[in-house]
N, C-alpha and C positions, 0 to 999 in steps of 0.2 A: 841164097838170094832172098832178100826181105820181101814179104808179101805186102802189097799195098792194100789199104782199106782196113787192116786190122788195128791200126794205130788209134782209130776213133773209139775203140771199145775200152780204152784205158780209163782210169778214174778222174784224170784232170781234164778240164774243159779248155779247148783252144778258142782263140778269138773267132775263128771261122765258125765253130759250133755255136758260140754265143750269137753270132750274126744270123746264122740259119734259124735258130730258135726264136730270135727276135722277129725275124720275118714271119714266122708262123704265128706268134702270139699277137704282135702289134699290127701286122699287115694282112693277116688272114690267109697266108699261103698254106695250102693243104696238100700240095704235091710233095710227099715225103722223099721221093726219089730225087727231086730237084733240090730239096733242102739238104739231103745227104751229099749230093754232088757239090753243093756250096761249101759244106763243112769239110769235105775231103780235100786234102792238099793235092795239088797236081792238076790234071786235066779236068775241065769242067764238063765237057761234052761226052764223057765216057758213060757207058751203061754199066750200072752196078747190079749185082745179084739182089733179088728181092729179100732174101734172108739176111743179107748184110744190112740193108736199109731197115728192115724190121727189128733186127737185133739192136741197132744203134738207136732207133726211135724208142724202143721199150727199155733201154738201159736206165739205170737209176739216176745217173747224172743228168740225163736229158729230161726225164720226168720231173726231177727236182728243179731244174732250171725253168721248165715250163710253169711249174707251180709258183716259183718265185716271181717270174715275169708277169704271170696272170694276177698274182696278189698285188704287185706294184701297179699294174694297169688299173685294177679295181680301186685301189687306194687313190690313185690320181683322179679317176672319174668321180669318186665319192667326194674328194676335196673340191672339185669343180662344182659339183651339184650343191654342196654345202655353202660354198662361197656365193653362188648365184641365189640360193634361197635366202641367205643372210642379207645380201644386197637388196633383194626384193622386200624383205621384212623391214629393212632400214628405210627404204623409199616409202613404204606404206605408213610407217610410223611418222616419218617426216610430213607426209601428206595429211595424215590424220591430225598431227599436232598443229599444223598450220590452220586447220579448219575448226579446231576446238573453240568453244565459246569461253573465253576467259582463261584458258590454259589450266583449269582445275582438273583434279582427278575425277574420272567418270567411272562409275561402277558398271562394267559390262556384263556382270552376271545377271543384271536385270534385263529381261527380254525387250523391254521398251527401249532401253539405251542401245542394245545390240541392233535392233531394227532401225533406230535413228542413224546409227553409224553406217550400217549397210546402205541405207538410202543415200546418205552423204557420199559414200564411195561410188555408188552407181551414178549419181549426178555429177561427180567431179572427175571420174576416171577418163583418161585420154585413150587408154588401150581397150579395145573391144573385148579382149580376153578377161580383163579385170571386171568389166561390167557383167559379162556372162557368169563369171565365178560368183560375184556378189548376188546376182539374181538367182542362181542355183541355191545359194544358202538361204535366201529369203523364201523361195518356193518350198524348199525342204522343211523349213520351220513352219510354214503354213500347213503343209501336209501333216506334220507331226501334231500340230494343234488340232486339226480336224480329226485325225485318228484318235487322239486322246479323248476328244469330246465324244466321238462315236463309241469308243470303248467304255467310256464312263456311263453311258446310257444302257449299254448292253450287259454290263457286269452285274450279276446277281449272285450273291454268296449266301448259301444256306448252311449254317453251322448245325451239326447234329446236337440234339438235346439229350441230356442224360435222363434216365427214367424219373429221378426225383425232381427234375425241372419241368417235366411235362404237365400241363394243366389237367389232363385226364387222370394222370397218376395221382396228382394232388387231390382231386375230387374223390377218387375211389378210396384214398388213404383216410380221408376225413370220415367217410361212411363206414369204415371198418371199425 
C-alpha cells in the first residue's frame, strides 16, 4: 500500500507546491502546515505530522523555490521603484526646464545657482512633499555653511619646528 505524503519529498516540484510557496512568498502565509496541506495531493483538511511538514519545508527544492520567488519579487519591486524615481526625475527636469531663463545651460556646481534653483522649486512646487524636500536641502546647506564658518574660526594648527628652524637655536648657534 503506497504511503501518502512521501511524494512531496521527491526532487521535482509540483504545481501545488509552486502555488503553496507562492502563497508564502507573495502573500505572506506563514502557516507551514496549511501550505503543506495545499501542496499535498488529496484531502485538504487532514492533519499532517509535524516532521513531514518540517522535512518538506526544509527540503532543497522548496528552499530554492523560495529563494527564486523572493529574488523575483525583489527584482519586481526594484523595477517599480526605479521607474517611479525616473518618472519623478523626468517631471522635475521638465519643470526645471520650463522655468529656466533662456534655456541655456546652468552650472549647478555653483552654490548660488543651486540655491536659486531650490528657491524656484519651492515657489513652483504643487506637492507639499517636494516643497519640504527642497526646504530640507536649503536648510542643510545653511547648516553646513554655518558649521564651516564656525570650524574655520576654531581651527588652529601648530606645526612642530625642527631645531635648526627655531629662533632660539639660531641665536645660540650664532653665539657659539
